[in-house]
Every structure is written in structure tokens, then in C-alpha cells.
C-alpha positions as CSV (number, residue, x, y, z in Angstrom):
1,X,0.0,0.0,0.0
2,X,1.1,3.5,-0.8
3,X,2.1,5.7,2.1
4,X,-0.2,8.6,2.9
5,X,0.8,11.9,1.2
6,X,0.8,15.5,2.3
7,X,-2.7,16.0,1.2
8,X,-3.9,13.2,3.5
9,X,-1.9,14.7,6.4
10,X,-3.4,18.2,5.8
11,X,-6.9,16.7,5.6
12,X,-6.3,14.8,8.8
13,X,-5.1,17.9,10.6
14,X,-8.2,19.9,9.5
15,X,-10.4,17.0,10.7
16,X,-8.7,16.9,14.1
17,X,-9.0,20.6,14.5
18,X,-12.7,20.5,13.7
19,X,-13.2,17.7,16.2
20,X,-11.3,19.7,18.9
21,X,-13.4,22.9,18.2
22,X,-16.7,21.2,17.5
23,X,-18.1,22.0,21.0
24,X,-17.0,25.6,21.1
25,X,-20.5,26.9,20.4
26,X,-21.7,25.1,23.5
27,X,-18.8,26.2,25.7
28,X,-19.9,28.1,28.8
29,X,-18.1,31.5,28.9
30,X,-17.9,34.2,31.6
31,X,-18.3,37.6,30.2
32,X,-19.0,41.2,31.3
33,X,-22.4,42.4,30.2
34,X,-22.6,46.1,29.2
35,X,-26.0,47.6,28.7
36,X,-27.0,50.6,26.6
37,X,-26.6,53.0,29.6
38,X,-23.1,51.8,30.2
39,X,-23.6,51.2,33.9
40,X,-21.4,49.0,36.0
41,X,-20.5,45.8,34.0
42,X,-22.2,42.7,35.3
43,X,-20.6,39.3,35.1
44,X,-22.7,36.7,33.3
45,X,-22.0,33.0,32.5
46,X,-23.6,31.6,29.3
47,X,-22.9,29.6,26.2
48,X,-21.5,31.3,23.2
49,X,-24.7,30.5,21.3
50,X,-26.6,32.5,23.9
51,X,-24.1,35.4,23.9
52,X,-24.2,35.5,20.1
53,X,-28.0,35.0,20.2
54,X,-28.1,32.0,17.9
55,X,-25.8,33.3,15.1
56,X,-22.7,31.5,16.3
57,X,-20.3,30.4,13.6
58,X,-17.2,28.3,14.2
59,X,-15.1,30.6,11.9
60,X,-16.1,33.7,13.9
61,X,-15.4,32.0,17.2
62,X,-11.9,30.9,16.1
63,X,-11.2,34.5,14.9
64,X,-12.0,35.7,18.4
65,X,-9.4,33.3,19.8
66,X,-11.8,31.3,21.9
67,X,-10.1,28.0,22.9
68,X,-11.7,24.8,24.2
69,X,-12.6,25.1,27.8
70,X,-13.5,28.8,27.6
71,X,-10.1,30.3,27.7
72,X,-9.0,33.2,25.4
73,X,-6.0,32.9,23.2
74,X,-3.5,35.8,23.3
75,X,-1.8,37.2,20.2
76,X,-4.8,37.1,17.9
77,X,-4.7,39.7,15.1
78,X,-7.0,42.6,15.8
79,X,-10.2,42.6,13.8
80,X,-13.7,44.1,13.8
81,X,-16.1,41.8,11.9
82,X,-19.7,43.1,11.4
83,X,-22.3,40.3,10.8
84,X,-26.0,40.5,10.1
85,X,-27.1,41.4,13.6
86,X,-23.9,41.7,15.7
87,X,-20.3,42.9,15.6
88,X,-17.4,40.7,16.7
89,X,-14.5,42.8,18.1
90,X,-11.0,41.7,18.8
91,X,-8.9,44.7,19.8
92,X,-5.8,44.3,22.1
93,X,-6.7,41.9,25.0
94,X,-10.5,42.5,24.5
95,X,-12.8,40.1,22.8
96,X,-16.3,41.4,22.6
97,X,-19.7,40.5,21.0
98,X,-21.7,43.7,20.3
99,X,-25.4,43.8,19.7
100,X,-27.6,46.8,19.1
101,X,-28.8,46.9,22.7
102,X,-26.0,45.1,24.7
103,X,-22.4,44.0,24.5
104,X,-20.4,41.1,26.1
105,X,-16.7,41.3,26.8
106,X,-15.4,37.7,27.1
107,X,-12.9,36.5,29.6
108,X,-14.3,37.9,32.9
109,X,-12.0,35.7,34.9
110,X,-9.0,37.9,34.0
111,X,-8.1,40.9,36.1
112,X,-6.8,42.8,33.0
113,X,-10.1,42.2,31.2
114,X,-12.0,43.4,34.2
115,X,-10.1,46.7,34.1
116,X,-10.7,47.0,30.4
117,X,-14.5,46.3,30.9
118,X,-14.8,48.9,33.6
119,X,-13.0,51.5,31.5
120,X,-15.1,50.8,28.4
121,X,-18.3,50.7,30.5
122,X,-17.5,54.1,32.0
123,X,-16.8,55.6,28.6
124,X,-20.1,54.2,27.2
125,X,-21.9,55.7,30.3
126,X,-20.2,59.0,29.8
127,X,-21.3,59.1,26.1
128,X,-24.8,58.2,27.1
129,X,-24.9,61.0,29.7
130,X,-23.9,63.5,27.0
131,X,-27.0,62.6,25.0
132,X,-24.7,61.4,22.2
133,X,-26.7,60.8,19.0
134,X,-24.6,57.7,18.2
135,X,-26.4,54.3,18.6
136,X,-25.2,52.0,21.3
137,X,-23.0,49.8,19.0
138,X,-21.0,52.8,17.8
139,X,-20.7,54.2,21.3
140,X,-19.2,50.8,22.4
141,X,-16.8,50.7,19.4
142,X,-15.6,54.3,20.0
143,X,-15.0,53.4,23.7
144,X,-13.1,50.2,22.7
145,X,-10.9,52.1,20.2
146,X,-10.3,54.8,22.7
147,X,-9.3,52.2,25.3
148,X,-6.9,50.5,23.0
149,X,-5.3,53.7,21.6
150,X,-5.0,55.1,25.1
151,X,-3.2,52.0,26.3
152,X,-0.8,52.3,23.5
153,X,-0.1,55.9,24.3
154,X,0.5,55.1,27.9
155,X,3.0,52.4,26.9
156,X,4.8,54.8,24.6
157,X,5.1,57.4,27.4
158,X,6.3,54.7,29.8
159,X,8.9,53.3,27.4
160,X,10.0,56.9,26.6
161,X,10.7,57.6,30.3
162,X,12.4,54.3,30.9
163,X,14.6,54.7,27.7
164,X,15.6,58.2,28.6
165,X,16.6,57.1,32.1
166,X,18.6,54.2,30.8
167,X,20.4,56.3,28.2
168,X,21.3,58.9,30.8
169,X,22.7,56.3,33.2
170,X,24.6,54.8,30.3
171,X,26.2,58.1,29.3
172,X,27.3,58.7,32.9
173,X,28.4,55.1,33.7
174,X,32.0,54.1,34.2
175,X,33.8,51.6,32.0
176,X,33.2,48.9,34.6
177,X,29.5,49.6,34.7
178,X,29.2,49.9,30.9
179,X,28.4,46.2,30.0
180,X,25.6,46.0,32.5
181,X,24.1,49.3,31.2
182,X,24.4,48.2,27.6
183,X,22.6,44.9,28.4
184,X,19.6,46.8,29.6
185,X,19.0,48.3,26.2
186,X,18.1,45.1,24.4
187,X,14.9,44.3,26.4
188,X,13.8,47.9,25.7
189,X,14.3,47.4,21.9
190,X,12.4,44.1,22.0
191,X,9.5,45.7,23.8
192,X,9.5,48.6,21.3
193,X,9.5,46.2,18.4
194,X,6.5,44.2,19.9
195,X,4.6,47.5,20.4
196,X,5.4,48.6,16.8
197,X,4.0,45.3,15.5
198,X,0.8,45.8,17.6
199,X,0.3,49.3,16.3
200,X,0.9,48.1,12.8
201,X,-1.8,45.4,13.1
202,X,-4.3,47.8,14.7
203,X,-3.6,50.4,11.9
204,X,-4.1,47.7,9.3
205,X,-7.4,46.8,10.9
206,X,-8.7,50.4,10.8
207,X,-7.4,50.8,7.2
208,X,-9.2,47.7,6.0
209,X,-12.4,48.9,7.6
210,X,-12.0,52.3,6.0
211,X,-11.5,50.7,2.6
212,X,-14.7,48.6,2.9
213,X,-18.0,50.6,2.5
214,X,-19.9,47.3,3.1
215,X,-18.3,46.7,6.5
216,X,-18.8,50.3,7.6
217,X,-22.4,50.2,6.6
218,X,-22.9,46.8,8.3
219,X,-21.7,48.3,11.6
220,X,-24.9,50.4,11.8
221,X,-27.0,47.7,13.5
222,X,-29.6,50.1,14.8
223,X,-30.0,51.9,11.5
224,X,-30.5,48.7,9.7
225,X,-33.7,48.0,11.6
226,X,-35.4,51.0,9.9
227,X,-34.6,49.8,6.3
228,X,-31.7,49.1,4.0
229,X,-28.7,51.4,4.2
230,X,-26.5,52.7,1.5
231,X,-22.8,53.7,1.4
232,X,-23.6,57.3,2.1
233,X,-25.0,56.4,5.5
234,X,-21.7,55.3,7.1
235,X,-20.2,58.8,7.4
236,X,-20.2,58.8,11.2
237,X,-18.4,55.4,11.2
238,X,-15.8,56.6,8.7
239,X,-15.1,59.8,10.8
240,X,-14.6,57.6,13.9
241,X,-12.2,55.3,12.2
242,X,-10.3,58.1,10.6
243,X,-9.8,59.7,14.0
244,X,-8.3,56.6,15.6
245,X,-6.3,55.9,12.4
246,X,-4.6,59.3,12.9
247,X,-4.0,58.5,16.5
248,X,-2.3,55.2,15.6
249,X,-0.2,56.9,13.0
250,X,0.9,59.5,15.6
251,X,1.8,56.7,18.1
252,X,3.8,55.0,15.3
253,X,5.8,58.1,14.6
254,X,6.5,58.6,18.3
255,X,7.6,55.0,18.6
256,X,9.9,55.3,15.6
257,X,11.6,58.4,17.0
258,X,12.0,56.6,20.3
259,X,13.6,53.6,18.6
260,X,16.1,55.9,16.9
261,X,16.9,57.6,20.2
262,X,17.6,54.3,21.9
263,X,19.8,53.0,19.0
264,X,21.7,56.3,19.0
265,X,22.4,56.0,22.7
266,X,23.6,52.4,22.2
267,X,25.9,53.6,19.4
268,X,27.4,56.2,21.7
269,X,28.1,53.6,24.3
270,X,29.7,51.4,21.6
271,X,31.9,54.4,20.6
272,X,32.8,55.0,24.2
273,X,33.8,51.4,24.7
274,X,35.8,51.4,21.4
275,X,37.7,54.5,22.5
276,X,38.6,52.9,25.8
277,X,39.7,49.7,24.1
278,X,41.8,51.6,21.6
279,X,43.4,53.5,24.4
280,X,44.4,50.3,26.1
281,X,45.7,48.9,22.9
282,X,47.8,52.0,22.3
283,X,49.2,51.8,25.8
284,X,50.2,48.2,25.2
285,X,51.9,49.1,22.0
286,X,53.8,51.9,23.6
287,X,55.0,49.7,26.4
288,X,56.0,47.0,24.0
289,X,58.0,49.5,21.9
290,X,59.7,50.9,25.0
291,X,60.5,47.3,26.2
292,X,62.1,46.3,22.9
293,X,64.1,49.5,22.7
294,X,65.5,48.9,26.2
295,X,66.1,45.2,25.3
296,X,68.4,46.2,22.5
297,X,70.8,47.9,25.0
298,X,70.4,45.0,27.4
299,X,71.3,42.5,24.7
300,X,74.6,44.3,23.9
301,X,75.4,44.6,27.6
302,X,74.7,40.9,27.9
303,X,77.2,40.1,25.2
304,X,79.9,42.1,27.0
305,X,79.1,40.5,30.3
306,X,79.9,37.0,29.1
307,X,83.7,37.3,29.9
308,X,84.7,37.5,26.3
309,X,88.3,38.7,26.0
310,X,88.4,42.1,24.2
311,X,91.8,43.6,23.2
312,X,90.8,47.1,24.0
313,X,90.3,46.3,27.7
314,X,94.1,46.0,28.1
315,X,94.6,49.7,27.2
316,X,93.1,52.2,29.6
317,X,92.8,55.0,27.0
318,X,91.0,52.7,24.5
319,X,88.9,51.1,27.2
320,X,87.2,54.4,28.2
321,X,86.5,55.3,24.7
322,X,85.2,51.9,23.8
323,X,82.8,51.9,26.7
324,X,81.5,55.3,25.7
325,X,81.2,54.2,22.1
326,X,79.3,51.0,22.9
327,X,76.9,52.7,25.3
328,X,76.3,55.6,22.9
329,X,75.9,53.2,19.9
330,X,73.4,51.0,21.8
331,X,71.5,54.1,23.0
332,X,71.3,55.5,19.5
333,X,70.1,52.2,18.1
334,X,67.5,51.9,20.8
335,X,66.3,55.5,20.4
336,X,66.1,55.2,16.6
337,X,64.1,52.0,16.9
338,X,61.8,53.5,19.4
339,X,61.3,56.6,17.3
340,X,60.6,54.7,14.1
341,X,58.2,52.2,15.8
342,X,56.4,55.0,17.6
343,X,55.8,57.0,14.4
344,X,54.5,53.9,12.7
345,X,52.3,52.9,15.6
346,X,50.8,56.4,16.0
347,X,50.3,56.8,12.3
348,X,52.4,59.9,11.9
349,X,53.5,59.0,8.4
350,X,50.1,57.9,7.4
351,X,48.5,61.2,8.5
352,X,51.1,63.2,6.6
353,X,50.6,61.1,3.5
354,X,46.8,61.5,3.8
355,X,47.2,65.2,4.2
356,X,49.4,65.4,1.1
357,X,46.9,63.3,-0.9
358,X,44.0,65.6,0.4
359,X,46.0,68.7,-0.6
360,X,46.7,67.3,-4.0
361,X,43.0,66.4,-4.5
362,X,41.9,69.9,-3.4
363,X,44.4,71.6,-5.7
364,X,43.1,69.7,-8.7
């Protein structure tokens, strides 16, 4: 028998996934219920079919990141999916099911979701108190976008403060503290990159909605009850999305400037470490040159100290002159070697040649 091919494996994987997610529509979920007045969110426990009022689709549930057992998957791409009589929202950590008269924020067991639900509920209540002409679904969507964009702005300000503090400490750190200070920059860059990807995904979600007249029109759940709507009826939705699209672009520009600032601070620290390393290398070269120069004199003195008979030693007048000549010759050889090696190590000749070439180029 022939071995199963890749198509069989792919079909088997899809079948197993369907089996695992077959009971998601009947999964009991804990959610925060937000009514039209936006009062204090109430915790409810019901099945997804009840929360979605009978229009539960497996594809939509998977898009929200609902896992078997009622948990919420993190890292799901943001999306706003209008359906016939509801809107599915996945923005940041929030997963919500929005009707024309109520909304349900999934994952009431999480403390972070509780904070988000209270903030969104307070924003909806504030818009309701202002006699806002927007229907409930648009008030909820505006509160949700405001919560997500506000959270991003807070993260950008916090990262800006932390980055500025780390860069200042890095610039004032000693060479012994420099490696520890430099190691603190990499986590900041990783967090900035993660936030940049999140902003990019949110901006893509808003851009896709702005490019689709059908989706913007379908988000008017309350208006659809009075009759069919046309593309000209979604002006209020378009204005709302454009406002938060601009906020996301502004956050993206601030984040880009912050990344450049952090990378510039790291490059300054690299230059500082390179300068210190070059200084140590230069000191080692200088000491080596001096040691070799002194070794030249020591080598000649060693030759003379090996009890080798020298004829000039038997004549006093020649002995004094020979001693002075040997010492002077050794000193001159050592000094000449030191001067030539020093000039080569310090690049004196190279700088002079470079200046001559530069002068010739400018003269031409």
C-alpha cells in the first residue's frame, strides 16, 4: 500500500481541528455584560450561542481566539467583523460580542479584562450621559478604540521615560558599569518592536475597515432596523475610524523616534567602549616598543658581560673610549628603533601622506 501523502496529512489535521473545536459553540463562557446606559458591567455566564443570540459560527469563534474550555488565546490579530445582527470585536486583549442593545466582553476571569471592561463601561456611560446621537454599537466601538489607543499611548510614554533614564545612566556610567548598562537596552528594543507590530496590526485593521464601505455600513446595526442602508449612511463610522487611524499613526511616529533615540544611545556607548579599548591597545603598543628598545641595549650589555676577551680592555685610554662608544651606539640604536616604531604605531607618516593626498586632490 502506498504511504499517505501530504494532502492526506493536511486533511487529517483539519479534521482533528474541527473535532477539537466542535463543541466551542456550546462552551460556557464568563463575560462582562454592558447595557445601553453603560452602567457597572455585570458578570454573566452563558454559552457562546446564547451570547451571540443564535448566530454563532465556528469561523467567527476561532477568529476571536476562543479556545476549548472557555479560555482566550492571546496574540490574535485585531479585527472588527460586522455580521448580520452583531459585531465581533478583537482589539488588544479585549474580545467582545456587540449587539444593538448590549455588549459582552469575554474573559471575565481575567483581572486585566475586568479593568478594560470597567473602562469601556465608564466611557459608554459618559457618552450616554452627554446625549450622544450615536447608537449603542457605535458608542461601544468608540469606547473600545479609545481604550486600545489610550493603552498604546501610555505604553509609549512609559517606554520613553524608561529609555531616557537608561540612556542617561549609560552616558554617565564608568567603564566597569558599561556592560551592565548596555545589556539593559536590548529588552527595551524588544518591547519597542513588539509594540510597533501591535500598532501596525491595529492600523491595518482600521485601514481595512475604511476601505470597505460594506463593512462600515454593516456596523450600523440600529440603523439597519429602519430599512436598507447605502454607502452614504456610514459617514459617522468613517469619521470615527479616521480619528483613531490618525492616533495610531501618531503613536507609530513617536515610537519610531523613540527607537532611533535608543539606538543612537547604544551607538554612543559602543563608541565610548571602542575608544577605551583603543586607548588600552595603544598603551600596550607603547609599552612593547619601549621594552624592545631597552632590550636592544640589554642585549649588547649581555654580550659584554659573558667574559669574552676584548683587546681594548688592556689599554686604559682605549677602554674608556670603547665603553662610551658601545653605550652611545646602543643608545642611538634603541632610540632610533623607538622613534621609528612610535611613528608607525601612532600613524604619523600615514597622516602626513593622507594630508598630502588631500591637498593634491583639493588643488586639482
